[in-house]
N, C-alpha and C positions, 0 to 999 in steps of 0.2 A: 674133265675139260675146262671147268671154270677156274680151277687151281692154276692152270696154264696162264689164263688171262690175269689172275690175281698176281701171279709172280711177275708177269710182264709189266703190269702197272707199277709194282714195287720197284722194278729195274728203272723204270722211266722216273718215278719220283725220286729214287736216289740219285739219279744222274742230273736232274734238273732242279732239285730242291723240292718242288711240288708240281703236280700235273699242269696246273693252270699256267704257271710260269713258263713250263716246258713248252707248252702249246704256243703261247705268245712268243717265246725266243726263237723256237725252231720254224713255226709257221708264219710268223709275223701277223697273227690274228688272234683276237681274243675269244674264249670260249663263249658261246651263246648262253644267255640266261635261260633258266627253267621257266616253264609257264607259271609256276607258283611264284618265282622270284619276280617275274615281270609283273604279275598281278599285284603283289605286295608293293612293289615300286611304284607302279601307276596309282594305286590307292594313296600311297604317301604323297605324291606329287598333287594329286587332286585335293587331298584333305589341306595340305600346307598352302595351296594356292587359293582355294575357295574358303577354307576354314568352315565354320558352323553356319555360315550364311548360304550354304549350297542348296539350291533348290532343284526340284525334279527337272524343271525346264533346262537348268544348266547342264545336269547329267545328260539329258535327252540330246541337247545340242552337241555335246562332246561325243556321245555315241554317234550320232548321225555324221558328224565330221570324220570321225575315225572310219567309218563304213565306207565313206567316199574316196578314202586314200587308196 
């Protein structure tokens, strides 16, 4: 059964160059980021924005603001 899906993905990749581009081109949407990629991106933004001067209170405020969204 999984072989069927693997072959189907291969057909789509061949048709669109890669699956991500195919999703964007056909559906007009981008593929959502995985949870791990979201976490990594968020950590990079926080580190780049706050640098080494990040305090516990800063992180706590960010966390509370995100929870309110």
